[in-house]
VEXSEDO-58697 format. One record per residue: x, y, z of N, C-alpha, C in turn; residue in one letter. Coordinates in steps of 0.001 Angstrom, whole numbers, plus 500000, padded with zeros to 6 digits. Example, Ala and Ser with C-alpha at 12.3 -4.5 7.8 and 13.67 -1.06 7.14 Angstrom:
513190494310507800512300495500507800513200496700507800A
512850497750507080513670498940507140512900500030507870S
***
This chain:
738619070896161606739979070306160924739720070124159540M
738408070837158689738487070558157637739283071558156799G
739397073008157369740680073917156487741812073124156502S
742257072539157704743945072120157971743847070950157160S
742719070313156896742804068982156124742992069562154713V
742351070627154244742307071303152622743739071671152574R
744297072245153506745538072841153571746942071791153085E
746351070850154061747410069679154089747498068879153155L
746507068902152450746150068263150799747172069267150039A
746482070274149816747215071217148829748661071112149116G
749053071036150136750578071241150296751461069927150032A
750806069269149410751150067738149315752418068029148388T
753393067422148305754522067381147366754338066530146179P
754710067101145220754290066009144109755174064893144178A
756191064623145051756714063353145045756529062462145736T
755423062883146611754584061728147967754073060849147375R
754546059623147477753878058559147312752286058412147894D
751572059060147548749883058901147948749522057450148067R
749967056697147493749078055314147437749523054679149039Y
751012055197149575751048054481150541750206055120151509V
750071056289151782749136056802152631747725056062152366D
747445055827151248745714054786151301745761053700151834L
747262052908151514747252051614151976747315051505153547L
747816052411154034747949052811155950746475052498156259R
745716053957155654744205053870156117743478052775155749V
743455052203154753743001051164154294743105049650154963A
743884049609155610744129048255156006744210048312157379S
743968049661158277743557050191159848742073049551159643L
741358050403158662740069050164158339739534048903158240G
740403048030157298739975046947157178739919045665158324A
740973046090159406741337045291160570739687045965161368V
739535047031161417738613047465162336737152046815162029V
736656046857160727735478046136160063735724044746160759L
736917044280160352737034042848160376736474042359162028G
736823043093163186737263042818164482735412043111164489H
734989044047164299733374044243164147732345043225163965W
732946042721162640731887041584161988732122040206162559L
733730040138162952734004038800163422733360038343164882M
733196039278165687732805039310167226731393039123167380A
731466037702167902730397037197168359729963037042169955A
729221038268169740729217038577171451727764037742171964V
727777037343172857726511036718173676726541037638174942T
725388037512176083725817037718177520726496037113178442P
727104035606177755727931034988178270729484035144178037D
729738035941176978730906036028176504731014036314174916G
732447036518174342732764037099173260733233035770172375V
732449035281171258733340034397170408733476034818168977G
733889033822168012734721034514166972733556033551165792N
732688034667164863732328034126164081733023033237163029L
734327033086162978734736032158161952735057031230162299L
734581030763163667734621029549164498733181029191164510A
732232029792164267731037029527164270730487028868163092V
731070029728161917731083029533160730732374029229160067V
732978027815159916734135027827159420734234027980158136P
733039027786157199732827027849156089733615029292155347E
733473030501156308733942031785156091735690032108156224L
736029031151156746737671031666157128738308031631155936Q
738229031065154642739027031278153468738660032903152853P
738062033695153397737742035147153582738668035919154056L
739412035024155291740686035922155640742180035959155080T
741940035078154334743284035214153078742963036650151860W
741796037546152223741418038600151986741545039731152604L
740966039807153812740710040321154903741804040436155942L
742617039426156294743778039588156978745167040452156553Q
744850041908156432745601042678155975746572043317156961V
746899043044157946747909043489158988748918043510158188M
749792042182157526751050042346156912751203043895155798P
750325044544155359750264045768154458750685046532155289V
749980046902156651750307048007157467751863047985157681F
752326046855157943753854046422158500754703046704157181F
754162046233155987755106046693154778754845048090154846F
754062049244154805753899050456154822754960050656155645V
754681050688156664755624051102157873756947050867157380G
757468049928156849759074049646156346759240050833155463G
758281050784154123758399051766153452758816053646154189F
757809053705154852757959055318155817759261054857156472S
759442054168157154760825054100158208761960054322157668H
762144053825156163763176054042155811763498055316155319A
762319056017154524762238057298154185762521058362154993L
761932058318156327762296059013157475763340058758158165S
763798057806158215765139057707158804766423058029157921Y
766454057675156522767093058553155751767191060179155454R
765956060885155729765828061970155881766396062605157069S
766302061968158102767043062792159392768721062232159276L
769098061008158733770816060866158282770818062443157674L
770179062883156567770473063947155808770769065333156594R
769701065209157825770039066751158346770442066541159505K
771333065689159703772221065303160951773194066797161029R
773583067137161904774740068488162261776045068133162094P
776483067159162107778050066924162017778299065754160805E
779409065525160474779674064445159755779352063145160428A
779640062364159841779249060812159854780000060448160937A
779830060455162232780315060224163217779740059452164404S
780131058901165296779465057844166185778588058524166805E
778559059557167025777910060470168242776647061169167566V
777050061511166138776026062293165155774814060930164974S
775537059853164671774375058759164093773557058088165343T
774341058107166461773505058152167711772490058845167864D
772731060194167433771779060967167699770722060823167014S
770882060699165683769747060686164677769144059602165251V
769538058415165647768617057154166015767826057600166994Y
768096058395167993767270058583169336766301059697168731S
766678060516167879765553061464167345764553060893166106A
764998059609165640764205058945164878763245058257165908F
763936057632166940762980056597167522761981058302168425L
762066058868169049761499059942169387760404060245168919R
760454060839167505759334061276166373758320060056166041A
758903058802166172757934057641165919756834057571166787R
757861057484167968757197057009169358755991057868169574L
756446059181169577755359060356170022754017060424169270Q
754238060172167560753006059167167099752051058284167389R
752991057203167792752316056166168381751994056209169603L
752791056771170501752585056662172264751400057471173034L
751347058834172050750633059771172735749333059504173087R
748595058969171578747022058477171492746889057456172382P
748230056231172421748077054904173129748200055312174286T
748827056572175029749029056769176604747510057188176988T
747234058000176268745506058692176649744707057358176651V
744625056379175795743955055485175839743884054567176923F
744966054320177480745442053104178413745175054036179720V
745435055546180004745087056067181175743586056145181357L
742828056521180371741328056691180684741053055275180951V
741038054451180354740749052803180384741235052475181754W
742202052818182233742822052297183412742074052815184390G
741814054253184485740681055012185533739348054394185619A
738911054136184416737762053628184240737524052101184724A
738702051325184623738392050032185067738687049944186605A
739588050783187329739569050771188873738541051244189112L
737690052317188612736512052937189212735200051834189214L
735256051269188349734352050173188131734613049045189156V
735955048651189222736011047386190323735745047842191885Q
736237049014192047736166049726193377734712049417193741L
733750049620192639732600049988193005731882048626193009L
732652047280192689732106046099192853731391045298191600G
731972046145190403731471045899188987732485045108188265G
732340044707187074733800043663186416732906042532185935G
731754042157186666731465040660185790730885040883184579G
730238039881183867729802039458182949730435040543181617G
729736041084180366729935041505179209731423042724179837L
731004043192180951731686044515181286733192043655181907T
733421042691182332734665041821182900735120041737181580G
734523041104180359734671040657178791735687042120178255V
734677043061178478735441044205177635736763044462178604T
736569044918179786738277045092180516739146044049180143L
739058042736179788740001042221179309740029042335178053R
739386042591177175739466042316175847740039043708174925M
739590044635175617739497046141175248741229046378174885V
742057045872175235743299046334174921744156045279174172T
743558044314173632744212043265172758744649043771171742Q
744099044721170954744624045193169816746061045915169764P
746451046662171160747739046976171502748919046130171273L
748471044598171046749851043785170315750560044592169250W
749428045089168255749947045634166912751170046668167251F
750677047582168309751403048844168467752667048535169055I
752922047307169984753966046521170229754994046135169413G
754530045628168524755211044878167152755861045986166259I
754802047207166304755460048326165685756475049072166152Y
756399049224167631757224049702168357758769048813167844L
758808047730167799759782046781167787760188047031166326A
759610047312165398759791047491163791760542049207163514M
759980049965164269760919051187164834762274050951165288V
762262050461166178763433050195166779764380049404166096A
764142048623165282765164047789164497765602048132163240F
764628049399162754764780049959161418766463050330161305T
766917051018162018768613051698161412769555050139161451P
769671049381161945770593047857161557769711047478160384P
768603047328160681767967046438159416768026047012158246L
767658048467158056767866049061156863769447048989156318L
770361049614157209771678048844156645772077047573156080K
771744046724156665771293045040156052770805045042154656L
769896045985154539768973046279153346769895047015151889H
770722048086152497771415048728151655772671047745151221E
773004046982151938774309046092151389773669044641150771R
772677043966151090772194042709150463771024042690149599Y
770195043899149616768823044122149194767863042890149853G
767879042436148718766732040746148778767033039690149764W
768496039821149491769188039028150398769014038928152222G
768748040153152267768384040667153682767284040186153959A
766030040392153013764789039880153303764850037864153427F
765666037467152706765847036194152404766764035619153599A
767314036643154379768067035898155538766757035898156623G
765829036963156536764641036697157543763864035720157492L
764018035753156003762265034361155798763258033141156287A
764862032889156065764768031584156156764862031476157599G
765205032362158799764830032204160127763689031851160459A
762778032391159842761220032199160061761112030462159574A
761633030153158597761476028493157837762126027711159165V
763229028011159668763969027328160326763551027259161880A
762763028208162253761873028634163771760672027380163329V
760030027428162208759183026442162147759585025058161743D
760416024903161450760991023410161216761244022723162576V
761851024003163508762242023575164700761205023196165586L
760021024142165430759023023758166098758016022623165513R
757854022497164269756882021410163968757647019948163921F
759091019952163176759884018751163264760191018398164118A
760849019309165085761760018596166175761311018686167659A
759898019606167562758919019823168718760252020618169791G
761103021558169272761798022343170338760980023372171030V
761003023287172433759820024206172884760198025672172821P
759212026306172773759054027672172751759845028638171786Y
760277028003170561761113028656170022760083029387168940V
759058028999169059758003029612167608757862031119168272E
758078031361169347757998032922169633759207034114168944F
759812033295168521761119033992167746760428034373166371L
759199033736166002758780034171164594757839035729164664N
757706036082166128756901037703166513757977038184165985F
759278038039165524760287038827165370760634038726163870A
760963037365163583761559037170161934760645037194160901F
759031036764161402758084036994160439757752038391160006V
757481039215161019757020040940161128758172041581160466W
759419041245161009760686041967160196760713041688158744L
760574040531158592760560040047157218759471040991155955A
758181040904156744757446042027156069757695043158156188V
758228043713156992758878045177157329759960045314156328H
760560044544155905761643044663155054761329044876153464Q
760145044295153440759545044601151965759397045734151756L
759035046538153006758775048067152786760009048799152274G
761480048425152770762441048938152440762721048688151067F
762528047597150441762423047237149326761573048053148316L
760631048565148882759490048956147925760155050627147853R
760562050826149262761229052521148701762142052783148085A
762892051455147535764230051419146520763706051238145294D
761994051016145051761961050642143904762655049259143444G
762285048258144450763170046939143947762274045763144104R
760662046134143844759658045277143965759103045393142506I
759691044560141484759503045095139981758776044005139711R
758466042805140219757701041944139511756606041472140731R
755741042576141203754410042164141702754007040964141357P
753493040276140333752833039507139979753282038169140430A
754754038168140204755531036974140837755487036518142140L
755782037682142838755422037900144195754100037751144881L
752949038108144309751834037635144688751306036217144370A
751820035513143502751561034357142695752307033408143467G
753523033406143916754609032649144870754103032397146538A
753409033911146580753351033750147926751934033030148094G
750846033453147289749437032588147374749910031055147295L
750378030653146187750643029088145985751452028420147259V
752448029037147662753110028751149016752298028320149978T
751868029442150150750839029450151534749853028521151110A
749188028286150255748080027116150199748931025918150140G
749776025699149709750448024229150053750905024065150944A
751385025029152157751738025031153353750400024756154247L
749074024932153971748026024704154495747509023483154231V
747617023085152640747106022011152367747810020908152773A
749316020833153041750034019825153493750840019904154679F
750274020853155148751576021028156625750804021491157681G
751413021483159087750697021659160029749569022812160519P
749656023788159044749124025053159427747411024977158962Y
746589026064159919745374026063160087745005026959158771P
743528026585158128743475027732157167742940028882157462L
743046029626158714742272030772158803743920031855158970S
743765032503158336745164033624158585744698034458160013M
744096034603160701743424034869162145743421033953162869V
743746034181164494743596032964165461742119032822165759G
742047031446166051740417030758166377740704030469167725M
739630030508168551739520029877169683739656028691169896P
740770027860170718740972026437171040741765026032169934G
742722026640169129742858025959168399744626025686168358E
745197024297168263746620023960168614747507024636168071K
747495025056166643748311025991165959747357027610165519V
747968028156165343747838029706165178748432030005164048S
748046030990163182749043031624162086749480032731162472N
748885033085163324749144034806163929749508035095165459M
749469034015166440750037033870167615750839032799168089A
751814032569168083753035033196167187752781033033165469P
753615034105164857753178034303163468754073033017162672P
753378032211161923754023030981161066754468031446159596T
755381030936159036755706030754157616754496030825156692L
753295030368156756752359030307156210751861031818156141A
751602032613157277751458033876157731752499035002156613L
753842034748156685754771035182155761754307034755154559L
754039033806153737753809033627152518752493034711152142C
751522034459153138750073035350153085750522036386152768H
751618037144153620751996038471153601752465038873152156G
753646037982151763754095038127150231752965038387149358L
751728037234149340750403037577148346749897038641148569W
749701039413149794749218040702149738750165041928149592L
751157041789149450751986042930149152752177042887147589V
752457041725147089752480041508145420750756042080145215G
749833041493145598748472042034145203748331043644145247A
748885044301146353748462046119146512749382046688145557V
750669045770145329751360046421144159750739046428142773E
750054045890142466749815045436141374748473046334141306L
747620046538142326746845047689142375747099049618142182L
748512049389142228749299050818142341749017051827141568R
749037051508140250748638052803139026747393052872139071A
746659052050139195745209052628139034744590053650139796P
745155053169141439745100053984142441745641055361142494A
747071055431141840747668056302142167746940057707141362A
746140057048139993745408057772139513744249058546139903R
743395057233140784742503057637141618742630058788142503L
744208058846143386744363059760143983744671061186144062L
744792061301142597744959062709141982743765063395142145E
742660062858142221741450063644142647741503064552143872R
741310065620143887741314066457145198740740065841146077P
739575065388145882738415065467146952738610063886147538R
739173062971146975739637061641147142741155061821147673V
741947062569147979743065062864148164742785063384149774W
742006064300149792741547065142151357740912063756152196R
740055062972151304739644062180152569740813061448153030T
741438060983152499742914060294152691743480060781153698V
743717062000153102744269063094154439744034062882156190V
742647063226155605741565063468156650741892062081157911A
741592061042157070741765059591157795743105059276158136A
743773059362157607745369059460158322745344060188159391N
744724061421159810744886062044160755744309061462161869G
743748060556161920742937060006162859742910058354162897V
743437057694161904743570056308162017743771055699163051A
744954056150163719745488055370164941744607055933166139M
743773056924166170742988056984167283741633055927167430T
741217056070165907740071055150165770740367053546166072A
741680053073165672741686051867165816742026051687167223F
742319052841168104742566052244169344741237052038170217L
740220053142169799739031053343170420737925052296169383W
738099051392168755737125050981168190736683049674168638H
737142049073170059736456047780170332736008048469171738L
736534049755172161735457050239173350734012050934172646T
733717051103171332732569051665170394731889050411170075A
732702049247169919731691047708169471731179047449170837M
731978047301171926731313046996173090730308047847173828F
730502049399173543729379049879173997727915049944173371G
728232049461172033727138049352171234726362047835172157V
727308046933172367726672045618172760726011045816174322Y
726864046565174718726344047097176216725263047879176510G
724519048673175532723787049449175465722542048414175048A
722942047551174121721650046457173962721251045622174600M
721966045685175505721905044546177028720831045546177676L
721425046579178053721023047615179099719219048185178531A
719348048026177290717657048237176871717194047007176578L
717462045869176800716681044259176935716462044292175550D
717613044667174367717159044216172955718120042930172934V
717273041953172390717621040746172073719101040381171104E
720050039650172139721266039271171055721053038175171004L
720735037926169222720523036809168474721615035720168517P
721461034426168431722699033396168654723901033789167295A
724852033948167412725519034288166163725425033251164816P
725603034056164229725607033538162506724080033057162176A
723078033053163167721639033015162846721232033932161973S
719772033860161408719389034874160045718985036262160932A
718825036285162250718509037549162873719753038272163374A
721128037282163493721881038129163712722480038826162505W
722693038176161372723015038551160320721954040073159705W
721014040139160378720061041067159949720123042305160781A
720660041913162049721368043005162702722520043635162478Q
723272043274161638724883043154161571724854045012160977V
724144045115159829724456046596159460724435047590160584P
723104047629161342723000048350162593723641048300163394L
724472047575163710725471047325164935726881047746164257R
726945047715163350728363048392162582728117049695162223I
726770050517162184726523051813162045726889052222163162A
726130051875164119726393052340165533727813052235166052L
728193051506165469729637051332166258730440052384165752A
730473052655164120731347053517163339730801054696163788A
729553055327164210729167056479165104729596056942166337A
729663055689167228730119055586168587731925056253168451L
732710055378167415733728055618167108734104057029166744T
733239057298165766733521059366165511733319059815166712V
732476059927167589732450060355168487733783060457169576G
734314059291169644735495058839170282736564059455170046L
736622059568168333737720060353167550737797061598167799V
736445062075167902736319063943168009736706064162169452A
736456063442170872736935063679171524738755063514172055A
739279062494171354740593062331171611741706062542170303F
741127062914169031742061063116168253743384064041168437R
742849065300169160744085066105169315745471065290169834A
745437063996170256746537063585170771747204062881170176F
746656062668168754747400062132167664748231063114166659E
748000064653166925748752065775166150750056065677166333R
750994065466165398752489065597165501752939067061166614P
753714066861167242754621067776168201755809067617167747V
756075069001167383757622069589166627758876069129167745S
759731068419167626761039068144168299761459069691168953A
761963070259169905762538071569170224763879071184170205P
764768072082169373766030071860169121766655071649170807P
767733070853170330768781070688171903770210070654171369G
771112070260172451772210070359172571772839069071171455A
773773069559170761773555068457169464775006067669170134A
774948066203169490775934065319170153775873064929171868G
774411064362171918773974063907173181774918062400173074A
775863062279174431776685060991174311775633060114174934T
775403058998174547774553057378175064773288057840174518G
772945058828173561771393058955173417770814058057173082A
771410057290171804770988056222170984771186055053172093G
771622054774172963771626053363173889770571053693174748P
770097054969175095769126055275176213767550054923175642L
767758055663174242766413055668173528766130053976173254A
766854053338172803767078051816172471766452051190173880A
766867051470175188766356050962176556764765051760176395L
764683052680176279763163053288176367762410052391175532G
762829052373174146761941051748173221761856050100173756A
762884049686174025762573048233174718761375048229175921T
761365049057176840760863049069177765759182048982177563L
758938050388176296757743050487175579757008049435175325C
757993048589174514757489047364173781756864046492174696L
757591046168175729757119045075176672756084045654177542L
756008046881177650754859047442178493753484047292177695G
753665047560176362752866047591175534752184046332175449V
752968045407175032752357044119174924751964043291176193L
752754043473177249752219042882178356750632043727178733G
750713044672178512749228045059178785748178044948177481L
748826044449176459747690043844175574746938042587176119S
748007041668176917747976040364177099746831040402178422M
747372041145179458746752041063180650745351041986180784V
745473042709180166743974043944180216743795044331181383G
742715044849181529742264045671182688741361044893183607F
740849043771183467740489043088184367741166042472185587G
740514042452186925741223041814187989742334042722188294G
742042043963188469743141045091188639743245044794190419L
742126045135191012742312044418192394742594043453192587L
742688042095192105743052040698192381744395040575192112D
745741041372191641746372041169191073746727040482189772G
745878040285188728745880039661188063747031039751187150R
747735038656186419748630038905185835748948037653184484T
749250038159183811749631037130182466751057036978182075A
751624035944181407753027035680181107753433036401179991L
754334037454180057755094037731178796756746037511179092L
757142036867178014758375035600178078758626035507179536I
757692034598179986758067033823181254757945034643182585A
757647035955181769757607036675183342756178037150183284I
755445037084184560754140037349185211754152038918185148P
753330039577184337753540040975184334751627041288184495V
751727042640185236749862043127185697749688044225184981S
748958044443184975748451045897184170749179047415184819A
749383047416186224749930048328186432751552048542186072P
752308047411186178753336046821185737753449047531184486A
752613046956183840752865047331182293752745048646181813A
751659049413182371751591050577182257752862051497182450V
753500050975183873754658051895184315755816051417183371A
755916050169182820756859050317181844756848051037180604M
755425051308180155755210051836178878755612053471179388T
755202053939180453755264055492180528756805055816180659L
757464054937181568758888055082181852759870055175180441G
759332054372179718760295053973178781760282055063177572G
758830055255177321758668056569176778759366058069177451W
759206058160178329760321059156179020761663059150178907L
762334057818178787763320057789178676763807058228176894L
762997057492176211762892058123174575763194059722174273V
761635059947175464761775061682175240763159062466175812E
763734062025176928764968062524177438766368062081176209R
766187061353175859767211060892175106767246061916173410A
766055061900172941765568062768171779765605064125171791G
765219064674172845765740066083172950766994066633173027R
768038065955173423769057066356173262769990066204172295G
769293065873171250770096065372169992770902066595169089T
769846067507169065770284068643168117769706068356166755G
768956067307166441768271066878165550766969067121165017V
766596068002164441764992068219163837764338067172163439R
763276066770164542762714065445163508761217065670163361A
760819066336162458759609066536162225758951065010161708G
757406064994161850756987063862161687756222063913160307I
756749063368159640756076063367158058754344062931158107Q
753703063565157636752443063038157385751504063514155959R
750845063100155826750147063660154449749729064919154848P
***
């Protein structure tokens, strides 16, 4: 892999925004480290360090960086979709645009779903075997339920991919007005939720909040974030005021037992937090760009980008593997946040990192991009078919993140938009949806190479 990384790094176009690649890797890395540190594992279950030590919750205002990843996604999606539009084989016709959309979805979903599908199938087979042999209790049961939880991020990201073309059109017409529309919708949802007590309306902010952050990436792609200090300051002050005087909790990640979470579903406070983070990372753009001009630094970013999704998918597997090995070897698990617990932190993180490296080595091949074969141009109906497939993938991945792999033999389900979904049904929706996207994208005649560093 070293020579291929060197070749990729050496072939980087001068016009490429290397800082975006760094932000992608850094945001996923921060999430991984955050999960490893916040997990308060005991023989009886898993808690949250931030609930044990509430004084640490202000750190989430720096370390809850998922908005940065979605912001970077908006930037990349805008560039990729516009590139495909320039390559379409015909003039701007409905069929041609339809084909471009399906090719765009196929290219993006491949990068997301190939490693995700392998993760799901491996864990599904392991979970079934464990439960057939009568296991699934204790830490093993907790692992089977929790190991799929990070898939919510994949589901939300799939929605962003699917909505890119129409929201990009709104951006091109209204600019900051398109972002303001989404942000205004998020405000309305929270007013209906907290002031009027309208039930279930809060779930709309899974779309409005995250798509608003995604929209900031479009603005970044067109060079329209010209005052990042103002953006960061406004976001930080507004988020602080909402937490101080409103119904919003201090933590920007979910806490066990909270009546209100800023994350699930997202709130206006989290959107303002996203504005603060986007402005802050934009302020660091110039010095980071100079650092990335160094060949060794850039090669490191390129290498990390090539395996980032695989590492993200398997990092909880590694963490629970470390804790499982400790229990198997009768190593004491100290009380969370005790002096002995803190003393173990460096060793636990080092072991989890080493195990993650091994898992990445085993599964990284599935993250490599695959070129789309040419097909017959102008496939009628390709766009709607691809949209249907993406919707099934979205629902399947979100459903699996909620239900996990515990209770497979008992028919365990979780509610997804008021519909009970089991793990086998969620996997079937994901695979079926991907098949539809593949079928639609292969017949478009649009060559959809996957851009990577």
